[in-house]
C-alpha positions in Angstrom: 49.0 124.2 158.7 51.3 123.1 155.4 55.0 124.4 155.3 56.4 125.6 152.0 60.2 126.8 151.6 61.4 129.0 148.8 65.1 129.4 147.7 66.1 132.1 145.7 69.0 132.1 142.7 69.5 136.0 141.9 68.8 138.7 143.7 68.8 141.4 141.1 65.8 143.8 141.3 63.1 141.0 140.9 64.9 138.5 143.0 65.1 141.4 145.4 61.6 142.4 145.2 60.5 138.9 145.3 62.3 138.4 148.4 60.6 141.0 149.9 57.5 140.0 149.0 57.4 137.0 150.9 59.4 138.3 153.7 56.7 140.7 154.5 53.4 139.0 153.5 53.6 135.8 154.9 50.3 136.1 156.8 48.5 137.3 154.1 50.0 135.1 151.7 49.0 132.1 154.4 45.5 133.2 154.3 45.3 132.9 150.4 47.3 129.9 150.2 46.5 127.6 153.5 50.2 127.4 153.1 52.9 129.2 155.7 55.4 130.3 152.5 58.8 130.9 154.3 61.7 132.1 152.4 64.5 130.0 153.9 68.2 130.2 151.4 69.1 132.3 148.4 71.7 133.1 146.1 73.4 135.9 144.0 76.9 137.0 143.0 77.7 138.8 146.0 76.6 138.2 149.5 77.6 141.6 150.7 75.5 144.2 148.4 72.9 145.8 150.0 69.0 144.4 148.7 67.4 146.5 150.7 66.2 143.6 153.6 68.2 141.8 155.7 69.5 137.9 155.0 71.4 137.6 157.8 68.4 134.9 158.9 68.6 132.8 155.1 71.1 130.3 154.4 73.5 131.5 151.6 74.5 129.5 148.8 77.4 130.8 146.3 76.9 128.5 143.6 73.1 128.3 143.1 73.2 125.1 142.1 73.3 123.8 145.7 69.7 125.1 146.4 68.3 121.9 144.4 70.1 119.5 147.2 68.8 121.3 150.1 66.6 119.1 151.7 64.4 121.5 153.4 63.5 123.1 149.8 60.5 122.9 148.4 60.5 125.4 145.7 63.1 126.9 143.8 62.7 130.3 142.2 65.1 131.3 139.5 65.7 134.6 138.5 69.3 134.9 137.5 68.5 134.7 133.7 70.5 133.6 130.5 68.9 130.7 128.7 71.9 128.2 129.5 74.6 128.1 132.0 74.2 128.5 136.0 70.1 129.1 135.4 69.5 125.6 133.0 71.6 123.7 135.7 69.7 125.1 138.6 66.7 124.0 137.0 67.8 120.9 136.0 68.9 120.0 139.2 66.0 121.0 141.6 63.7 119.2 139.2 65.8 116.0 139.2 65.5 116.4 142.9 61.2 116.8 142.8 61.7 120.4 143.5 59.2 122.5 141.9 60.7 125.7 139.8 59.5 129.0 138.9 61.5 131.0 137.0 61.1 134.6 135.0 63.8 133.1 132.2 62.1 133.3 129.1 64.9 132.6 126.9 65.5 129.4 128.6 61.6 128.4 128.5 61.7 129.3 124.6 64.7 127.3 124.0 64.1 124.8 126.9 61.0 124.3 127.5 60.2 120.5 126.3 63.1 119.0 127.8 62.5 120.9 131.2 58.6 120.1 130.8 59.1 116.4 130.4 61.7 116.8 133.5 59.4 118.0 135.6 56.4 115.4 134.6 58.8 112.7 135.1 59.7 113.9 138.7 56.1 115.0 140.0 57.2 118.8 139.9 55.7 121.7 138.7 57.4 124.0 136.4 55.8 127.5 136.6 56.6 130.6 134.5 54.2 133.3 134.2 56.8 135.9 134.8 58.4 135.3 132.0 55.6 136.7 129.1 54.6 140.0 129.4 55.5 140.8 133.6 52.9 141.5 135.5 49.5 140.6 133.2 48.5 136.8 133.6 49.3 136.3 129.8 49.9 132.9 130.3 47.4 131.9 133.5 44.7 133.7 130.8 45.0 130.9 127.9 45.4 128.0 130.6 42.7 128.6 132.4 40.4 132.0 131.9 40.2 130.6 128.3 40.6 126.7 128.5 37.1 126.4 127.5 38.0 128.2 124.0 39.2 127.4 120.8 41.9 130.0 120.2 42.5 131.0 116.8 45.5 133.6 117.1 47.3 135.6 120.3 48.9 138.6 119.1 50.4 141.4 121.2 53.1 144.3 121.7 55.4 141.7 124.2 58.8 144.0 124.7 57.9 147.4 126.1 61.6 148.9 125.3 60.4 148.6 121.4 56.9 150.0 122.2 58.8 152.9 124.0 60.8 153.8 121.1 58.2 153.6 118.5 55.3 155.6 120.6 58.1 158.4 121.4 59.5 158.8 117.6 55.7 159.2 116.5 55.1 161.8 119.4 58.3 163.5 118.9 59.4 162.9 115.2 62.7 162.1 116.2 65.0 159.7 114.8 65.1 155.9 116.1 69.3 156.5 117.2 68.2 159.2 119.3 65.6 157.7 120.9 67.0 154.5 121.8 69.9 156.8 123.9 66.9 158.1 125.5 65.3 155.1 126.3 68.6 153.4 127.2 69.6 156.8 129.7 65.8 156.0 131.1 66.5 152.3 132.2 64.1 151.2 129.7 66.8 149.6 126.8 70.5 147.7 127.9 73.7 149.1 126.9 73.8 146.6 124.4 69.9 146.5 123.1 69.9 143.4 120.6 67.8 141.9 122.2 65.1 144.3 122.5 65.2 146.2 119.2 65.8 143.1 117.0 62.6 141.9 118.5 64.5 138.2 119.8 63.0 138.9 123.5 59.2 139.5 121.8 60.2 136.0 120.0 61.4 134.3 122.9 57.7 135.4 124.7 55.6 134.5 121.6 57.3 130.7 121.1 55.8 130.1 124.8 52.3 131.9 124.3 52.1 129.7 120.7 53.1 126.7 122.9 50.0 127.1 125.5 47.9 128.6 122.9 47.8 125.8 120.1 49.4 122.5 122.0 52.7 122.6 120.3 56.1 122.3 121.3 58.0 125.3 121.7 59.9 126.1 118.8 62.2 129.6 118.9 63.9 128.5 115.8 60.7 128.0 113.6 59.9 131.8 114.0 60.2 134.7 111.6 62.1 137.8 113.4 62.4 141.3 112.4 63.4 144.1 115.0 62.7 148.1 114.0 65.8 148.8 113.8 65.4 149.7 110.3 62.0 152.0 111.1 62.3 155.7 110.7 60.8 158.8 111.4 59.4 159.5 108.0 57.9 155.8 108.2 56.3 156.7 111.0 54.9 160.3 109.5 53.9 158.5 106.9 51.9 155.6 108.0 50.1 158.6 110.4 49.6 160.2 107.2 47.5 157.1 106.0 45.6 156.2 109.3 47.7 153.7 111.4 50.4 153.3 114.0 53.7 151.1 114.0 54.4 148.6 116.7 56.3 145.5 117.2 54.0 142.9 117.1 54.3 138.8 118.2 51.4 136.7 116.9 50.8 133.3 116.0 47.7 131.5 114.6 46.3 128.4 115.3 47.4 128.1 111.1 51.2 127.9 111.7 52.0 131.2 111.3 54.4 132.8 113.9 56.6 135.6 113.8 57.7 139.1 115.5 57.8 142.0 113.1 57.1 145.8 112.7 53.3 146.5 111.5 51.0 149.2 110.7 47.7 149.1 113.2 44.5 151.4 112.6 45.1 154.2 114.8 41.8 153.0 116.3 42.6 149.6 117.4 43.2 148.8 121.2 47.5 147.9 120.4 47.7 151.0 118.6 46.6 152.8 121.5 49.5 151.2 123.8 52.3 153.4 124.2 55.3 153.5 126.0 56.7 150.6 127.8 53.5 149.1 128.5 53.0 145.2 127.1 49.4 143.9 125.9 48.0 140.8 124.8 45.2 140.2 122.5 43.5 136.8 122.1 41.1 135.9 119.4 38.8 132.9 120.2 35.5 131.1 120.2 33.2 131.3 121.7 34.5 134.6 123.6 35.8 136.5 120.5 38.4 138.7 120.9 39.5 139.8 124.4 42.9 142.2 125.6 45.0 142.4 128.4 46.9 145.5 129.1 49.6 146.1 131.4 53.7 146.8 133.0 55.9 144.2 130.9 58.9 144.7 133.1 60.0 146.0 136.4 60.7 144.7 139.5 57.3 144.8 141.1 55.2 143.7 138.0 57.4 140.8 137.4 57.6 139.4 140.9 54.2 140.0 141.4 54.4 137.0 138.7 56.6 135.0 140.3 55.1 135.4 143.8 51.5 134.0 141.8 53.2 130.8 140.8 54.5 130.4 144.3 51.2 130.6 145.9 49.7 128.9 143.1 51.9 125.2 143.9 51.6 126.3 147.8 47.9 125.9 147.1 48.1 123.1 145.6 46.8 124.3 142.5 49.2 122.1 139.9 49.0 122.0 135.9 51.3 121.0 133.1 53.8 123.7 131.9 52.9 124.6 128.3 48.9 123.5 129.4 49.1 119.6 128.3 51.5 116.9 129.1 54.6 116.8 127.1 53.7 113.5 125.2 50.3 115.7 123.9 52.3 118.7 122.3 52.6 118.4 118.4 55.7 119.1 116.9 57.0 121.9 114.7 59.6 121.7 112.1 60.5 124.2 109.1 60.1 127.9 109.4 56.6 129.9 109.4 54.4 129.5 106.6 54.8 132.3 103.5 51.6 131.8 102.2 49.5 133.7 104.6 47.8 137.0 102.9 48.3 140.3 104.2 48.3 144.2 102.8 51.7 145.4 102.8 53.5 149.2 104.0 56.3 149.5 101.6 58.0 153.3 100.5 60.3 153.8 97.6 62.8 157.1 97.2 62.5 157.2 93.0 63.9 159.1 90.8 61.4 162.1 90.3 60.7 161.4 86.6 58.2 160.6 83.5 57.0 156.8 83.8 58.3 156.0 87.0 55.5 154.8 88.8 54.1 152.7 85.6 57.5 151.0 85.5 56.6 150.1 89.4 53.4 149.3 89.0 54.6 146.6 85.8 57.1 144.8 88.4 54.7 144.3 90.9 51.9 143.2 88.5 54.9 140.5 87.2 54.7 139.5 91.1 51.0 139.2 91.6 50.6 142.1 93.0 48.6 146.1 93.0 48.1 149.6 95.0 45.6 149.7 97.1 46.5 153.1 98.4 49.1 155.5 97.3 51.1 158.7 98.8 53.4 160.8 95.9 55.4 163.7 97.1 58.1 165.1 95.4 61.0 166.1 97.9 63.1 169.3 98.1 65.6 168.9 96.0 63.4 168.5 92.9 64.9 165.1 91.4 63.3 162.7 94.3 60.1 161.5 94.8 58.6 159.3 97.9 55.8 156.8 96.8 54.5 155.1 99.2 52.3 152.3 99.0 49.8 150.3 100.5 49.2 147.5 98.6 46.9 145.4 98.2 46.9 141.4 100.0 49.5 138.9 98.7 51.6 136.0 100.2 55.0 137.4 102.5 56.4 135.2 99.8 55.6 137.7 96.6 56.0 140.6 98.5 60.1 139.0 98.9 59.7 138.6 94.9 58.8 141.8 94.5 61.3 143.9 97.0 64.2 141.8 95.1 63.3 143.4 91.2 62.4 146.9 93.2 65.7 147.1 94.5 67.4 146.4 90.6 65.8 149.4 89.4 68.3 151.9 88.7 65.3 155.1 89.0 65.1 153.1 92.8 67.7 154.6 95.4 66.0 153.6 98.7 63.7 150.8 100.0 61.6 151.0 103.2 61.3 148.0 105.3 58.1 146.2 103.9 55.3 146.5 107.1 51.9 143.9 107.1 49.1 146.0 107.5 46.5 145.3 109.9 42.8 146.7 108.6 
């Protein structure tokens, strides 16, 4: 039977879970792959920490990059994290040595994916990163394999469980963003510094990878439009519900080149709107299959380690694939920012002085920017002096929306404006 030796760099919750799966299921994996997959070496910051399994029989490396120079290692698993530093150094060294690499590092792949893909191809090595997007959901395998015969028009989804937990909890309880964020941190759904999650960066890293595989383009994180959820208020969630929508942070990329992450209003009956808690979901729009959805746990030790081991098993089985579904030379380059011409309906809330003629003045500003109101809620506030104008606007370009918002902000009667959000019909 073929021998396949594995080294793991990083023994946090994902690395430790991956190690335990490899140690406890060796016979089962051999039956499924025709290879004897053996964990041989590990590296982490602290050797003495209890990680739930015995490391005494494993070779220990203080420097993770040393794993790349070990002659008897076939696959290096990188689960340290970080877009640069030791993770990138190890990945480059391992691929340069002709060793296969499995990683859960979405930031590294989103920012350095092209360089690493070329390095893998030049050295006849595999670079696999299924676990980098949507945890236990085989989101990338669906694109590369299950939908290989299809023409992909769009890929979209809830790609960050922290944001989805916050938004769905705000919806269910009526509590404010900061309150629910604190709860998410206490429960371990959000980091002490939640920037990558709540500002949309984590979801954008994943979207850059999905976009590359779906549309045969070079991953370009800097090309994405990114808006997080910090500005979402309990008031907006309540008004959205009154209008028949739920707010979710959505990453979406289309074949036309539009790609970005932003909060959106989704119809309550839609598949993505029904997703609550720290769950991920991905929708694929394609021909001839039309639309399919995949939903499941997007993070955590078990789901992520499951995807890591699946990649190891693919390599051990001899199932070879290009990292982004095609040879690096066949991936089109992306330049400039995403298009501002794509049409969408938008949600907008204005806090205005409650006096005669204000609505007409707001309408005039919108008309001057080629925008108009489709649905309106007008509510007087308890103080009797102000009112909320809550609007769903007819389809317009994002460029027109920006122009309209800039003009509305200059009006003396406008005291506050919500984050404008696209509306999915």
